N, C-alpha and C positions, 0 to 999 in steps of 0.2 A: 187776434185782430186780422182782418183781411189784408192781403198783400198790397203794398203801395205801388208795386210795379205794374204798369199797364202793358198789355200786349199791343203790338203795332210795329210800324216801321222805324220809329225812333226809340232806341233802347234807353235813352235818358229821360223819356217822358214818364212822369210819375202821377199817381192819383194824389193831388196835393191836399185834398180834404183829409185823407188818411194820414199823410205825412204830418200835417199840422196837429192832428189829434195825438199822434204818437209822440211828437216832440214836446208838446205842452205837458202831456202826462209824464214824460221823462224828466223834464225840469222840475215839476211839482214834486214828484216822488223822490228824486235824488236829493233835492235841496232839503226837503222835510226829513228824509232818512238821516241826513247828516246833522239834524238838530237845528236847522236854520229856517227862516221864513222870508228872507229878503235876498235880492240879487243886485250886483253892481255890473254894469256893462259900459265898456269904453265906446263912446259914440264918435265915430270918425266922420260921419256924413256920407259914408258909403253904404252899399246895399247889404253887406254881410252884418254889420253892426246893427243896422236898422231891423233886419230880420230877427236877430238874436234878442234885441230889446222888445220887439213886438211879441215874440213867443214868451218871453219872461213875464211881460205884463199880463198876458192871457193866463199864464200858469199861476201867478202869485197875486195878481191884482196890481193896479197901477201905483198904489201907495207903497208897495213893497219893492219897487224897482227904482234904482238911481242910475241915471245916465251921466257919464263923466266925459266932458270935452277936454282934449289934451293938445291944444294947438302949439306949434312952434312958430317963431317969428316969420319964417319963410313959408308957412302953410298957406294954402289957398283960402282966403277969407270966405269963399263960398262953402267950403267944407263945414265950417262952424255954423253957417246959416242953415245948411241942410241938416246938420245934427240937431239943431234947436227945433227945426220943423218937425222932425221925428218925435222929439221929446214932447212938444206941445200937442201933436196929434194923438199921442198915446196918453197924455196927461200924467207922465211920470216926472219925478224930480230930476233936475239937471244942475250940475255944477261945472264951472269952467276953471281949469287949472293950467296955466301956461307953463310949459316945460323949458322955455327959452333960457332963462337965467341958470337953471340947474344944469342943462346941457352945456351951455357956453362956458361956465366956470370950469367944468371938467376938461372940456376940449382945449380951452386956452392954457390951462395949467399943464396939460400933457401934450400940447402941440399936435392935436389930432387934426389932420388935414384931409386924410383919405375919406372919400364920401361914403364908402361902405361901412367903415368903422363908425363914422358919425351917425349913420342911419341906424346901426345896431344900438348905439348908445341911446339914441332917441327912443327907439322901441322899448328898450329895457327901462328907461326913465319913466315912460308912460305906465309900464306895469308896476313900478314901485309906487306910483301915485294911486293906481287902481287898488292895489292890495292895502295901502294905507287907508283909503276910503272904505274898503270892505271891513277893516277892523273897526273903524269909527261907527259904521252902520250895522255892525254885526251881521254881515251879509257874505255871500259867496260870489266870487268873480265868475261870470258866465263868459265863455270864450266865443270867438267870432271867426275862427279859421275854418275854411271849407276843405273838402276832400282833395280838390285839385292842388291847393297850396300845400297841404300835408304830404301828399304823394310826391310832389316835385321838390319838397324842401324849401318852398318859398315862404320863409318866415324866420324870425329870430328866436333862438332858444332863450327861454326865460324873458322873452319880450312879448311880441304879439301872439306867440303860441302858448303862453302861460295862461292857465285858468284852473278853476276847480272842476268844472264840467263844461262840455262843449256840445250844444245841440246840432251844430252844422257840420261836424267832421266827417259824416258819411254821405254828404251831398256834394256833388261836383258843382262848380261855379254856375254852369248853365242851369242846373236844377235849383240853385239858390235864386236865380232870376225868375224861374217858374214860381217858386214859393213866394217870392216878394210880390209878384203880381197877384197871386191868390190872396195874400194878406193885405192887399191894397196899399202897399208902400208907395209914396209919391213917385210919379212917373219920372220926374227929373233925377231922382236918386237911382232908380232902377236902370236908367239908360245912360248914365254918365260913365266915362271911362274909369275902370277900377284903378285905384291908386292908394298906396300906403301914405301918401302925402308927406314923404320924408324930405323931399326937395322940390323946387319949382320945376314943373314939367314932367315929373316922374309918373309913369304908368306901369301897372303890373306887366302888361303884355310887352311893353317896350323893354322893360328891364330883363324879362325872361327870354325875350325873342320868340315867343310862342303866342298863338291865338287861342283863347279859352275854348271857343266852340269846337275847333278842330282837335285840340288837345284832349278835351273831355271825351270825345268819341273814341279816340285812340286809347285813352286810359281805361275806359269802360271795357273794351275788348281785351286789353292787356291785363288788367287787374281783376275785374269782376268775372270775366269769362276765361281768363288764363290762356289766351291765345298765344301761340308761338310767333316768332318774328316772320316766319314763312307764311303763316295764316294771315297775319296782319297785312303783309304785302299783297297777298291775294285779294284782300278787301280794299285795296287801292291806296294804302298808306305808303309814302315814300320810305325807302330803306334807311336813309340818313335821318329822317324825322323819327322813325321808330327807334333807331339806335340812340339818338339824343335823349328822347324821353325815357327810355329804359335805363340809360346811364344815370339820369337825374334821380330816378326812383331808387336805384340801387345805392348810389353813393350817399343818399340822405336818409338811409335807414336809421342811423344813429340819432336823428332828430325825432324819430317816431317811437322811441322806446325810453323808459325811465333810465336813470343812470345805472350802469352795470355795477353790481356789488360783487366783490370777490367772495367766493364761497369758502367759508371756514367751518361753519357749524352744520348741524343736521337740518336746521330750519332757517332759511335765508330769505329775507324780504324780496318779493317779486321773483323768487325762484321756486321755493317750496312753501312759502308763507304768503299767499296772495289771494286766497278765496274767501268768500263771505263767511264760510263755516269756521275760518281761523280767527275771526275778529273777536269771538267770545272767549278765547283761551287766555 
């Protein structure tokens, strides 16, 4: 396939026609290869889940995709409206499962007051529901985490980062916005402030203390082109900003790898036993 990377002044600019074709083929091939025909996507009302659901519908057909809305009592009501807008536009099935009672019972029983702890509980509770729906539907959970979030560690292990396969994980947030526009995702969803909707007023950029567009450019030169800190500073990036982002990337490596298994035998899962040729043994 022709490269998706376009030549030009903006290194994050991609040929979205090629990207769409690649990701649709990826979803169709990987889901069928695993013996499935259906997908489940958590619909948050945000741009990432809207893009994942759209790609899944194009790969598998609208009858084979289920969108699951997972609001908490403090979630912004507009989020559910935007999620339903996506489901109706795509013609996919949609179910709503409130996580309020499940989360509150645990938090009250264990006196959870810390906002971060509660946010992690909410994210993992949502994934419990998604995986249960996937069993009911005999479907695979399609992920929605983008490359920016993955590199910076902005996600909850076994929560929003959990999935069977992820079509968005090699696209930075700014590239997700490009793809969303190409896929004709509703404008109000593309342009809204990104948020995990874990508490009132929460935004991704506010919580991280970083702007997506500026951070994505730095990450591209840092990760994709492997530029040194000195080269990055010569490109105009502030030294403190470079250090902050590089530190976040480094300290969150544990989130980007499967659980480390202690090696005892000659063939260890994800060490020596991890390639397609091993599966038939």
